C-alpha positions in Angstrom: 25.5 -46.2 38.6 26.1 -43.1 40.4 28.7 -41.9 38.1 26.2 -42.2 35.3 23.5 -40.5 37.1 26.0 -37.5 38.1 27.3 -37.3 34.4 23.6 -37.1 33.1 22.8 -34.6 35.7 25.8 -32.4 34.7 24.9 -32.8 31.0 21.1 -31.9 32.0 22.5 -28.7 33.7 24.7 -27.8 30.7 21.8 -28.1 28.3 19.5 -26.1 30.6 22.0 -23.4 30.7 22.4 -23.4 26.8 18.6 -23.2 26.5 18.3 -20.3 29.0 21.1 -18.6 27.0 19.5 -19.1 23.5 16.2 -17.8 24.9 17.8 -14.8 26.0 19.6 -14.1 22.8 16.4 -14.8 21.0 14.5 -12.2 23.2 17.5 -9.7 22.8 17.5 -10.1 18.9 13.8 -9.8 18.6 13.9 -6.6 20.8 16.7 -5.2 18.4 14.7 -6.3 15.3 11.7 -4.4 16.5 13.6 -1.2 17.3 15.1 -1.5 13.8 11.8 -1.9 12.1 10.7 1.2 14.0 13.8 3.1 12.9 13.1 1.9 9.2 9.6 3.4 9.3 10.9 6.6 10.8 13.5 6.9 8.0 10.9 6.1 5.5 8.7 8.8 6.7 11.5 11.4 6.9 12.7 10.3 3.2 9.2 11.0 2.0 9.0 14.4 3.7 12.3 15.2 2.3 11.3 14.2 -1.4 8.1 16.5 -0.9 10.3 19.4 0.2 12.6 18.7 -2.8 9.7 18.6 -5.2 8.4 21.8 -3.7 11.6 23.6 -3.8 12.3 22.5 -7.3 8.9 23.7 -8.5 9.6 27.1 -7.0 13.0 27.3 -8.5 11.7 26.2 -11.9 9.0 29.1 -11.8 11.7 31.6 -10.7 13.9 30.4 -13.5 11.2 30.8 -15.9 10.4 34.3 -14.8 13.9 35.5 -15.0 15.0 33.8 -18.2 11.9 33.8 -20.5 10.0 36.7 -19.1 12.8 39.0 -18.3 11.6 39.6 -14.8 13.7 40.9 -11.9 13.5 40.5 -8.4 11.8 43.6 -6.6 13.9 46.1 -5.0 12.5 47.2 -1.7 13.0 50.9 -2.7 10.7 50.4 -5.7 7.8 48.8 -3.8 4.8 50.9 -3.2 2.2 49.8 -0.5 -1.4 50.9 -1.0 -3.6 51.5 1.9 -7.0 50.1 2.0 -9.7 52.5 3.0 
């Protein structure tokens, strides 16, 4: 009977340690998931920002291309710029 009780006690200790380990892994994985979700949000915000910058730059490039090719405009040379004074 004592051997049975000792065996059951050892089994109980093993299962208790397994339970503690599984709880620890759960918390660790949950924390990692939370940090990855925050990182995902940051990356999505950065992607949106970069897409807006790209759209803005492509719009400026499109206007510049149109001005050069269709309207035959050239970039202003600093020597040809005249500043007017406001009186």
